[in-house]
C-alpha positions in Angstrom: -96.8 -62.1 94.8 -98.5 -65.6 95.1 -102.2 -66.4 93.8 -105.0 -65.9 96.5 -106.7 -69.2 95.7 -103.1 -71.1 96.2 -102.5 -69.4 99.9 -102.4 -72.5 102.0 -103.5 -71.1 105.4 -103.9 -68.3 107.7 -100.1 -67.1 108.3 -99.5 -67.3 105.0 -102.5 -65.1 104.4 -101.5 -62.6 107.0 -98.3 -62.6 105.5 -99.4 -61.8 102.0 -101.9 -59.2 103.8 -98.5 -57.6 106.0 -96.7 -57.3 102.5 -99.5 -55.6 100.6 -99.8 -53.3 103.5 -96.3 -52.2 102.9 -96.5 -51.7 99.9 -99.7 -49.5 100.8 -97.3 -47.4 102.8 -94.8 -46.8 100.3 -97.4 -46.0 97.9 -98.7 -43.1 100.4 -95.5 -42.0 101.2 -95.0 -41.2 97.5 -98.6 -39.4 97.5 -97.3 -37.2 100.4 -94.2 -36.5 98.9 -96.5 -35.0 95.7 -98.3 -33.2 98.3 -95.3 -31.1 99.1 -94.6 -30.8 95.7 -97.9 -29.6 95.0 -97.7 -27.2 97.7 -94.7 -25.7 96.0 -96.3 -25.0 93.1 -99.5 -23.7 94.5 -96.8 -21.3 96.4 -95.7 -19.7 93.1 -98.5 -19.7 91.2 -100.5 -18.3 94.6 -103.5 -20.9 94.3 -104.7 -22.3 98.0 -104.7 -25.4 99.5 -108.2 -26.1 98.9 -109.8 -26.1 95.2 -113.3 -27.7 95.7 -113.5 -28.7 91.9 -110.5 -30.5 92.1 -111.3 -32.2 95.2 -114.6 -33.8 93.8 -112.8 -34.7 90.8 -110.2 -36.5 92.5 -113.4 -38.4 94.8 -115.2 -38.7 91.6 -112.6 -40.8 90.1 -111.7 -42.7 93.0 -115.4 -44.0 92.9 -115.2 -44.9 89.7 -112.0 -46.7 90.4 -113.7 -48.3 93.2 -116.7 -49.5 90.9 -114.7 -51.0 88.5 -112.7 -53.0 91.1 -115.9 -54.5 92.9 -115.4 -52.3 95.5 -117.8 -50.3 97.9 -117.3 -46.4 96.3 -118.8 -45.0 99.2 -116.2 -46.4 101.8 -114.0 -45.5 99.4 -115.2 -42.0 99.0 -114.6 -41.9 102.5 -111.7 -42.9 102.6 -110.3 -40.2 100.2 -112.1 -38.0 101.7 -109.9 -38.3 104.7 -106.9 -38.3 102.7 -107.5 -35.3 100.9 -108.1 -33.5 104.0 -104.7 -34.2 105.9 -103.2 -33.4 102.0 -104.7 -30.3 102.1 -103.8 -29.7 105.9 -100.4 -30.7 104.9 -100.3 -28.0 102.0 -101.8 -25.6 104.3 -98.7 -26.0 106.8 -96.4 -25.3 103.6 -98.2 -22.3 102.2 -98.6 -20.7 105.9 -95.1 -21.3 106.9 -93.7 -18.0 106.3 -96.7 -16.6 107.9 -96.4 -14.9 111.4 
């Protein structure tokens, strides 16, 4: 990875951003796979997809991480709530796949 201050021009900067976006997608794909596993575990335990206490715990963690990195916690709160809603929908599809 190139030091940010050593990026010489916009094409190089855009290349760095594109590479980072690719890394983010790989991380999101791993998160997606982990959500599939969570649904399997929840099915075996009879747990619902949405566990409100856990949702708020995840969001609180994200807000703290955002602040530690000098990022806007409100923005990442909103982004993560979208990710969480998508994850819950993904789990619900798994949990309900055998229901008529």
